[in-house]
matplotlib code that plots the C-alpha trace (Angstrom):
import matplotlib.pyplot as plt

x = [-61.0, -57.9, -57.2, -56.4, -59.8, -61.5, -59.6, -60.8, -63.8, -64.9, -65.0, -68.3, -69.2, -71.8, -73.9, -75.2, -78.3, -76.0, -77.2, -74.7, -74.1, -71.9, -70.2, -71.1, -68.3, -68.1, -67.0, -63.7, -64.0, -61.7, -59.3, -60.1, -57.3, -55.5, -55.3, -51.6, -50.6, -49.6, -53.2, -54.8, -52.5, -53.4, -57.1, -56.5, -54.4, -55.2, -55.8, -53.7, -52.0, -49.2, -46.7, -44.4, -41.1, -38.2, -34.8, -33.2, -29.4, -29.5, -28.5, -29.6, -32.7, -33.9, -37.6, -39.1, -42.6, -43.8, -47.1, -48.4, -50.9, -50.6, -49.8, -48.7, -48.3, -46.2, -45.3, -42.5, -42.8, -45.2, -44.9, -46.3, -46.3, -45.7, -47.5, -44.3, -44.7, -41.7, -42.2, -40.9, -40.6, -40.8, -40.0, -42.7, -40.1, -39.5, -43.2, -44.5, -48.0, -50.0, -52.8, -55.2, -57.3, -60.3, -61.9, -59.9, -61.3, -60.3, -61.3, -61.6, -65.0, -67.0, -68.2]
y = [-16.8, -15.9, -15.1, -18.7, -20.0, -18.0, -19.9, -23.4, -24.4, -27.0, -24.7, -24.5, -21.0, -19.6, -16.6, -13.8, -16.0, -18.7, -21.1, -23.2, -22.4, -24.7, -22.9, -24.1, -25.5, -26.0, -29.5, -29.6, -29.6, -30.8, -28.0, -26.5, -27.3, -24.2, -23.6, -23.9, -24.6, -28.2, -28.9, -27.4, -29.5, -32.7, -32.3, -31.8, -34.9, -36.3, -32.9, -31.6, -28.2, -26.0, -25.1, -22.0, -22.0, -19.6, -20.8, -17.7, -17.4, -19.9, -18.6, -21.8, -22.6, -19.2, -19.7, -23.0, -24.2, -27.8, -29.3, -32.5, -34.4, -34.0, -37.4, -36.7, -33.7, -33.5, -30.8, -29.2, -30.9, -32.4, -35.0, -34.6, -36.9, -35.0, -35.8, -37.7, -40.0, -38.5, -38.4, -35.1, -34.1, -30.3, -28.3, -25.8, -23.3, -22.5, -22.5, -19.1, -20.1, -22.9, -23.0, -26.0, -27.1, -27.6, -26.0, -26.6, -28.2, -26.0, -28.4, -32.1, -33.4, -34.5, -38.1]
z = [26.1, 24.3, 20.6, 19.6, 21.0, 18.3, 15.6, 16.8, 14.6, 17.1, 20.1, 22.0, 23.1, 25.5, 24.3, 26.5, 27.4, 28.7, 26.0, 24.3, 20.6, 18.5, 15.7, 12.3, 10.3, 6.6, 5.7, 3.8, 0.0, -2.7, -3.7, -7.1, -9.4, -10.6, -14.3, -15.2, -18.7, -17.8, -16.6, -19.7, -21.9, -19.8, -20.5, -24.2, -24.9, -28.3, -30.0, -32.8, -32.3, -33.3, -30.6, -30.8, -29.1, -28.5, -27.4, -26.1, -26.8, -29.5, -33.0, -34.9, -32.8, -31.9, -32.9, -33.8, -34.6, -33.9, -35.2, -33.9, -31.8, -28.0, -26.4, -22.8, -20.6, -17.5, -15.0, -17.1, -20.4, -23.0, -25.8, -29.3, -32.3, -35.6, -38.9, -39.9, -36.9, -35.0, -31.3, -29.7, -26.0, -25.5, -22.4, -21.2, -20.2, -23.9, -24.9, -26.1, -27.1, -28.7, -31.2, -31.5, -34.4, -32.3, -29.2, -26.0, -22.8, -19.8, -16.9, -16.4, -17.2, -14.2, -14.7]

ax = plt.figure().add_subplot(projection="3d")
ax.plot(x, y, z, "-o")
ax.set_aspect("equal")
plt.show()
């Protein structure tokens, strides 16, 4: 038996007593979703927050604060609706931190 045979989970091996032993395999499971900012924002859609941004290299827009209700969250952006009703799409690359008015959900709720 060579090295690669040990890596085969379905391989049937013989033990010292010449009895056949089938290796136990663990059934595949759903991968656990990693906690990126985009995923945390997705599970908190509908919550009001304050978002702090820094636009490096810009003299007029160096630091900016947005307040609004989170509407959508994508891989590299999110959309909020401000208190004045203005819809704003913001890029995550410029986000420094966010504060929410209520506790955050960290994972999707299992139904």
